[in-house]
PyMOL commands that place a pseudoatom at each C-alpha (Angstrom):
pseudoatom trace, name=CA, resn=MET, resi=1, chain=A, elem=C, hetatm=0, pos=[59.032, 129.319, 49.841]
pseudoatom trace, name=CA, resn=TYR, resi=2, chain=A, elem=C, hetatm=0, pos=[56.339, 128.128, 47.441]
pseudoatom trace, name=CA, resn=GLU, resi=3, chain=A, elem=C, hetatm=0, pos=[53.422, 128.478, 49.844]
pseudoatom trace, name=CA, resn=GLY, resi=4, chain=A, elem=C, hetatm=0, pos=[50.400, 130.222, 48.381]
pseudoatom trace, name=CA, resn=GLN, resi=5, chain=A, elem=C, hetatm=0, pos=[51.934, 130.408, 44.867]
pseudoatom trace, name=CA, resn=ARG, resi=6, chain=A, elem=C, hetatm=0, pos=[50.104, 129.506, 41.655]
pseudoatom trace, name=CA, resn=PHE, resi=7, chain=A, elem=C, hetatm=0, pos=[51.829, 127.364, 39.067]
pseudoatom trace, name=CA, resn=ASP, resi=8, chain=A, elem=C, hetatm=0, pos=[50.873, 126.922, 35.436]
pseudoatom trace, name=CA, resn=ALA, resi=9, chain=A, elem=C, hetatm=0, pos=[52.663, 123.589, 35.081]
pseudoatom trace, name=CA, resn=LEU, resi=10, chain=A, elem=C, hetatm=0, pos=[54.615, 121.061, 37.125]
pseudoatom trace, name=CA, resn=SER, resi=11, chain=A, elem=C, hetatm=0, pos=[57.845, 121.291, 35.137]
pseudoatom trace, name=CA, resn=PRO, resi=12, chain=A, elem=C, hetatm=0, pos=[61.026, 122.546, 36.905]
pseudoatom trace, name=CA, resn=GLY, resi=13, chain=A, elem=C, hetatm=0, pos=[61.061, 125.712, 34.780]
pseudoatom trace, name=CA, resn=SER, resi=14, chain=A, elem=C, hetatm=0, pos=[57.715, 126.879, 36.153]
pseudoatom trace, name=CA, resn=TYR, resi=15, chain=A, elem=C, hetatm=0, pos=[59.072, 126.939, 39.715]
pseudoatom trace, name=CA, resn=LEU, resi=16, chain=A, elem=C, hetatm=0, pos=[62.066, 129.056, 38.777]
pseudoatom trace, name=CA, resn=ASP, resi=17, chain=A, elem=C, hetatm=0, pos=[60.222, 132.360, 38.275]
pseudoatom trace, name=CA, resn=VAL, resi=18, chain=A, elem=C, hetatm=0, pos=[58.437, 132.131, 41.614]
pseudoatom trace, name=CA, resn=ALA, resi=19, chain=A, elem=C, hetatm=0, pos=[61.454, 131.031, 43.684]
pseudoatom trace, name=CA, resn=PHE, resi=20, chain=A, elem=C, hetatm=0, pos=[63.667, 133.999, 42.872]
pseudoatom trace, name=CA, resn=GLU, resi=21, chain=A, elem=C, hetatm=0, pos=[61.059, 136.726, 42.896]
pseudoatom trace, name=CA, resn=GLU, resi=22, chain=A, elem=C, hetatm=0, pos=[62.333, 139.784, 44.787]
pseudoatom trace, name=CA, resn=LYS, resi=23, chain=A, elem=C, hetatm=0, pos=[60.147, 140.792, 47.687]
pseudoatom trace, name=CA, resn=PRO, resi=24, chain=A, elem=C, hetatm=0, pos=[60.300, 144.347, 49.036]
pseudoatom trace, name=CA, resn=LYS, resi=25, chain=A, elem=C, hetatm=0, pos=[62.301, 144.579, 52.244]
pseudoatom trace, name=CA, resn=PRO, resi=26, chain=A, elem=C, hetatm=0, pos=[60.769, 146.465, 55.145]
pseudoatom trace, name=CA, resn=ILE, resi=27, chain=A, elem=C, hetatm=0, pos=[62.476, 149.726, 56.054]
pseudoatom trace, name=CA, resn=ASN, resi=28, chain=A, elem=C, hetatm=0, pos=[63.076, 150.297, 59.734]
pseudoatom trace, name=CA, resn=VAL, resi=29, chain=A, elem=C, hetatm=0, pos=[62.685, 154.065, 59.892]
pseudoatom trace, name=CA, resn=VAL, resi=30, chain=A, elem=C, hetatm=0, pos=[62.991, 154.282, 63.686]
pseudoatom trace, name=CA, resn=ARG, resi=31, chain=A, elem=C, hetatm=0, pos=[66.352, 152.540, 63.680]
pseudoatom trace, name=CA, resn=ALA, resi=32, chain=A, elem=C, hetatm=0, pos=[67.650, 154.812, 60.921]
pseudoatom trace, name=CA, resn=VAL, resi=33, chain=A, elem=C, hetatm=0, pos=[66.610, 157.921, 62.863]
pseudoatom trace, name=CA, resn=VAL, resi=34, chain=A, elem=C, hetatm=0, pos=[68.059, 156.611, 66.141]
pseudoatom trace, name=CA, resn=ASP, resi=35, chain=A, elem=C, hetatm=0, pos=[71.354, 155.731, 64.430]
pseudoatom trace, name=CA, resn=THR, resi=36, chain=A, elem=C, hetatm=0, pos=[71.573, 159.212, 62.887]
pseudoatom trace, name=CA, resn=ILE, resi=37, chain=A, elem=C, hetatm=0, pos=[70.846, 161.046, 66.134]
pseudoatom trace, name=CA, resn=HIS, resi=38, chain=A, elem=C, hetatm=0, pos=[73.183, 158.753, 68.068]
pseudoatom trace, name=CA, resn=ALA, resi=39, chain=A, elem=C, hetatm=0, pos=[76.033, 159.400, 65.627]
pseudoatom trace, name=CA, resn=LYS, resi=40, chain=A, elem=C, hetatm=0, pos=[75.562, 163.182, 65.796]
pseudoatom trace, name=CA, resn=ILE, resi=41, chain=A, elem=C, hetatm=0, pos=[75.497, 163.275, 69.601]
pseudoatom trace, name=CA, resn=VAL, resi=42, chain=A, elem=C, hetatm=0, pos=[78.385, 160.843, 70.145]
pseudoatom trace, name=CA, resn=GLN, resi=43, chain=A, elem=C, hetatm=0, pos=[80.718, 162.854, 67.880]
pseudoatom trace, name=CA, resn=SER, resi=44, chain=A, elem=C, hetatm=0, pos=[81.503, 165.228, 70.728]
pseudoatom trace, name=CA, resn=LYS, resi=45, chain=A, elem=C, hetatm=0, pos=[82.107, 163.431, 74.011]
pseudoatom trace, name=CA, resn=PRO, resi=46, chain=A, elem=C, hetatm=0, pos=[81.151, 165.248, 77.178]
pseudoatom trace, name=CA, resn=ARG, resi=47, chain=A, elem=C, hetatm=0, pos=[84.118, 165.513, 79.469]
pseudoatom trace, name=CA, resn=PRO, resi=48, chain=A, elem=C, hetatm=0, pos=[84.267, 166.158, 83.185]
pseudoatom trace, name=CA, resn=LEU, resi=49, chain=A, elem=C, hetatm=0, pos=[85.527, 169.592, 84.097]
pseudoatom trace, name=CA, resn=ALA, resi=50, chain=A, elem=C, hetatm=0, pos=[86.283, 171.021, 87.521]
pseudoatom trace, name=CA, resn=LEU, resi=51, chain=A, elem=C, hetatm=0, pos=[85.954, 174.795, 87.722]
pseudoatom trace, name=CA, resn=THR, resi=52, chain=A, elem=C, hetatm=0, pos=[86.894, 177.292, 90.378]
pseudoatom trace, name=CA, resn=LYS, resi=53, chain=A, elem=C, hetatm=0, pos=[84.832, 180.297, 91.284]
pseudoatom trace, name=CA, resn=GLY, resi=54, chain=A, elem=C, hetatm=0, pos=[87.228, 183.153, 91.868]
pseudoatom trace, name=CA, resn=GLY, resi=55, chain=A, elem=C, hetatm=0, pos=[89.949, 180.761, 93.036]
pseudoatom trace, name=CA, resn=ASP, resi=56, chain=A, elem=C, hetatm=0, pos=[93.607, 181.583, 93.354]
pseudoatom trace, name=CA, resn=PHE, resi=57, chain=A, elem=C, hetatm=0, pos=[96.405, 179.884, 91.395]
pseudoatom trace, name=CA, resn=LYS, resi=58, chain=A, elem=C, hetatm=0, pos=[96.598, 176.923, 93.788]
pseudoatom trace, name=CA, resn=ALA, resi=59, chain=A, elem=C, hetatm=0, pos=[92.855, 176.242, 93.505]
pseudoatom trace, name=CA, resn=GLN, resi=60, chain=A, elem=C, hetatm=0, pos=[93.022, 176.438, 89.704]
pseudoatom trace, name=CA, resn=GLN, resi=61, chain=A, elem=C, hetatm=0, pos=[95.898, 173.949, 89.623]
pseudoatom trace, name=CA, resn=ARG, resi=62, chain=A, elem=C, hetatm=0, pos=[93.923, 171.621, 91.898]
pseudoatom trace, name=CA, resn=ALA, resi=63, chain=A, elem=C, hetatm=0, pos=[90.901, 171.916, 89.563]
pseudoatom trace, name=CA, resn=LYS, resi=64, chain=A, elem=C, hetatm=0, pos=[93.082, 170.953, 86.567]
pseudoatom trace, name=CA, resn=LYS, resi=65, chain=A, elem=C, hetatm=0, pos=[94.359, 167.883, 88.432]
pseudoatom trace, name=CA, resn=ILE, resi=66, chain=A, elem=C, hetatm=0, pos=[90.816, 166.890, 89.415]
pseudoatom trace, name=CA, resn=THR, resi=67, chain=A, elem=C, hetatm=0, pos=[89.755, 167.214, 85.764]
pseudoatom trace, name=CA, resn=LYS, resi=68, chain=A, elem=C, hetatm=0, pos=[92.621, 164.945, 84.647]
pseudoatom trace, name=CA, resn=LEU, resi=69, chain=A, elem=C, hetatm=0, pos=[91.752, 162.429, 87.362]
pseudoatom trace, name=CA, resn=ALA, resi=70, chain=A, elem=C, hetatm=0, pos=[88.073, 162.388, 86.371]
pseudoatom trace, name=CA, resn=GLU, resi=71, chain=A, elem=C, hetatm=0, pos=[88.992, 161.885, 82.690]
pseudoatom trace, name=CA, resn=ALA, resi=72, chain=A, elem=C, hetatm=0, pos=[91.301, 159.004, 83.610]
pseudoatom trace, name=CA, resn=ILE, resi=73, chain=A, elem=C, hetatm=0, pos=[88.633, 157.339, 85.753]
pseudoatom trace, name=CA, resn=ALA, resi=74, chain=A, elem=C, hetatm=0, pos=[86.038, 157.722, 82.968]
pseudoatom trace, name=CA, resn=TYR, resi=75, chain=A, elem=C, hetatm=0, pos=[88.454, 156.180, 80.442]
pseudoatom trace, name=CA, resn=ASP, resi=76, chain=A, elem=C, hetatm=0, pos=[89.521, 153.327, 82.733]
pseudoatom trace, name=CA, resn=SER, resi=77, chain=A, elem=C, hetatm=0, pos=[85.993, 152.437, 83.792]
pseudoatom trace, name=CA, resn=GLY, resi=78, chain=A, elem=C, hetatm=0, pos=[84.718, 152.145, 80.215]
pseudoatom trace, name=CA, resn=GLY, resi=79, chain=A, elem=C, hetatm=0, pos=[82.225, 154.895, 80.884]
pseudoatom trace, name=CA, resn=ASP, resi=80, chain=A, elem=C, hetatm=0, pos=[82.349, 156.281, 77.344]
pseudoatom trace, name=CA, resn=ALA, resi=81, chain=A, elem=C, hetatm=0, pos=[81.283, 152.999, 75.741]
pseudoatom trace, name=CA, resn=GLU, resi=82, chain=A, elem=C, hetatm=0, pos=[78.525, 152.440, 78.281]
pseudoatom trace, name=CA, resn=ALA, resi=83, chain=A, elem=C, hetatm=0, pos=[77.339, 156.048, 77.926]
pseudoatom trace, name=CA, resn=SER, resi=84, chain=A, elem=C, hetatm=0, pos=[77.035, 155.451, 74.193]
pseudoatom trace, name=CA, resn=ARG, resi=85, chain=A, elem=C, hetatm=0, pos=[74.824, 152.418, 74.812]
pseudoatom trace, name=CA, resn=VAL, resi=86, chain=A, elem=C, hetatm=0, pos=[72.728, 154.355, 77.340]
pseudoatom trace, name=CA, resn=LEU, resi=87, chain=A, elem=C, hetatm=0, pos=[72.286, 157.143, 74.791]
pseudoatom trace, name=CA, resn=ARG, resi=88, chain=A, elem=C, hetatm=0, pos=[71.008, 154.624, 72.240]
pseudoatom trace, name=CA, resn=ASP, resi=89, chain=A, elem=C, hetatm=0, pos=[68.524, 153.317, 74.845]
pseudoatom trace, name=CA, resn=THR, resi=90, chain=A, elem=C, hetatm=0, pos=[67.420, 156.880, 75.539]
pseudoatom trace, name=CA, resn=CYS, resi=91, chain=A, elem=C, hetatm=0, pos=[66.856, 157.619, 71.857]
pseudoatom trace, name=CA, resn=SER, resi=92, chain=A, elem=C, hetatm=0, pos=[64.885, 154.450, 71.210]
pseudoatom trace, name=CA, resn=GLN, resi=93, chain=A, elem=C, hetatm=0, pos=[63.001, 153.948, 74.498]
pseudoatom trace, name=CA, resn=GLY, resi=94, chain=A, elem=C, hetatm=0, pos=[62.771, 157.448, 75.933]
pseudoatom trace, name=CA, resn=SER, resi=95, chain=A, elem=C, hetatm=0, pos=[64.968, 156.787, 78.984]
pseudoatom trace, name=CA, resn=GLY, resi=96, chain=A, elem=C, hetatm=0, pos=[68.330, 155.241, 79.728]
pseudoatom trace, name=CA, resn=ALA, resi=97, chain=A, elem=C, hetatm=0, pos=[70.295, 154.530, 82.888]
pseudoatom trace, name=CA, resn=CYS, resi=98, chain=A, elem=C, hetatm=0, pos=[73.697, 153.373, 83.986]
pseudoatom trace, name=CA, resn=LYS, resi=99, chain=A, elem=C, hetatm=0, pos=[74.986, 152.009, 87.258]
pseudoatom trace, name=CA, resn=VAL, resi=100, chain=A, elem=C, hetatm=0, pos=[78.263, 153.255, 88.723]
pseudoatom trace, name=CA, resn=PHE, resi=101, chain=A, elem=C, hetatm=0, pos=[79.925, 150.917, 91.227]
pseudoatom trace, name=CA, resn=THR, resi=102, chain=A, elem=C, hetatm=0, pos=[83.329, 149.742, 92.420]
pseudoatom trace, name=CA, resn=VAL, resi=103, chain=A, elem=C, hetatm=0, pos=[85.026, 146.377, 91.959]
pseudoatom trace, name=CA, resn=ASN, resi=104, chain=A, elem=C, hetatm=0, pos=[88.245, 145.803, 93.881]
pseudoatom trace, name=CA, resn=GLY, resi=105, chain=A, elem=C, hetatm=0, pos=[88.617, 149.542, 94.395]
pseudoatom trace, name=CA, resn=LYS, resi=106, chain=A, elem=C, hetatm=0, pos=[88.152, 150.411, 90.700]
pseudoatom trace, name=CA, resn=VAL, resi=107, chain=A, elem=C, hetatm=0, pos=[85.221, 152.381, 89.360]
pseudoatom trace, name=CA, resn=ARG, resi=108, chain=A, elem=C, hetatm=0, pos=[83.056, 150.536, 86.857]
pseudoatom trace, name=CA, resn=VAL, resi=109, chain=A, elem=C, hetatm=0, pos=[80.067, 151.631, 84.789]
pseudoatom trace, name=CA, resn=SER, resi=110, chain=A, elem=C, hetatm=0, pos=[77.349, 149.311, 83.555]
pseudoatom trace, name=CA, resn=ARG, resi=111, chain=A, elem=C, hetatm=0, pos=[74.269, 149.921, 81.426]
pseudoatom trace, name=CA, resn=VAL, resi=112, chain=A, elem=C, hetatm=0, pos=[70.961, 149.132, 83.098]
pseudoatom trace, name=CA, resn=LEU, resi=113, chain=A, elem=C, hetatm=0, pos=[67.815, 148.539, 81.096]
pseudoatom trace, name=CA, resn=ILE, resi=114, chain=A, elem=C, hetatm=0, pos=[65.149, 150.981, 82.196]
pseudoatom trace, name=CA, resn=HIS, resi=115, chain=A, elem=C, hetatm=0, pos=[62.472, 148.320, 82.731]
pseudoatom trace, name=CA, resn=GLN, resi=116, chain=A, elem=C, hetatm=0, pos=[64.734, 146.623, 85.295]
pseudoatom trace, name=CA, resn=LEU, resi=117, chain=A, elem=C, hetatm=0, pos=[64.842, 149.671, 87.562]
pseudoatom trace, name=CA, resn=PHE, resi=118, chain=A, elem=C, hetatm=0, pos=[62.649, 150.122, 90.588]
pseudoatom trace, name=CA, resn=VAL, resi=119, chain=A, elem=C, hetatm=0, pos=[62.288, 153.611, 91.998]
pseudoatom trace, name=CA, resn=ASP, resi=120, chain=A, elem=C, hetatm=0, pos=[61.405, 153.736, 95.670]
pseudoatom trace, name=CA, resn=PRO, resi=121, chain=A, elem=C, hetatm=0, pos=[59.050, 156.671, 96.239]
for i in range(1, 121): cmd.bond("trace and resi %d" % i, "trace and resi %d" % (i + 1))
show_as sticks, trace
zoom trace
């Protein structure tokens, strides 16, 4: 705390001015930008949507049910929270990845750090 400081005297009052001197705090500009971009993108969640191409009424009803099922699986698996973390990795590191797997028949999503991935050519 007092390292490298000059003192005019050895009395307790001379230490007081140096001890409580305000030092400028560093500003992390990258984090501020990443937080802003992350907040703007996360405001609107992407949602799975099944579409039919010229399908009849039965196919359209099936597509609506598939959409509801996909939304339920994404909610149950915690995919939205993990996707948010992956987005933050993408904004700060340039890439992000998640792993989709099953545990006891339930779909789960987990964030994977990009430096832990190995791509087999």
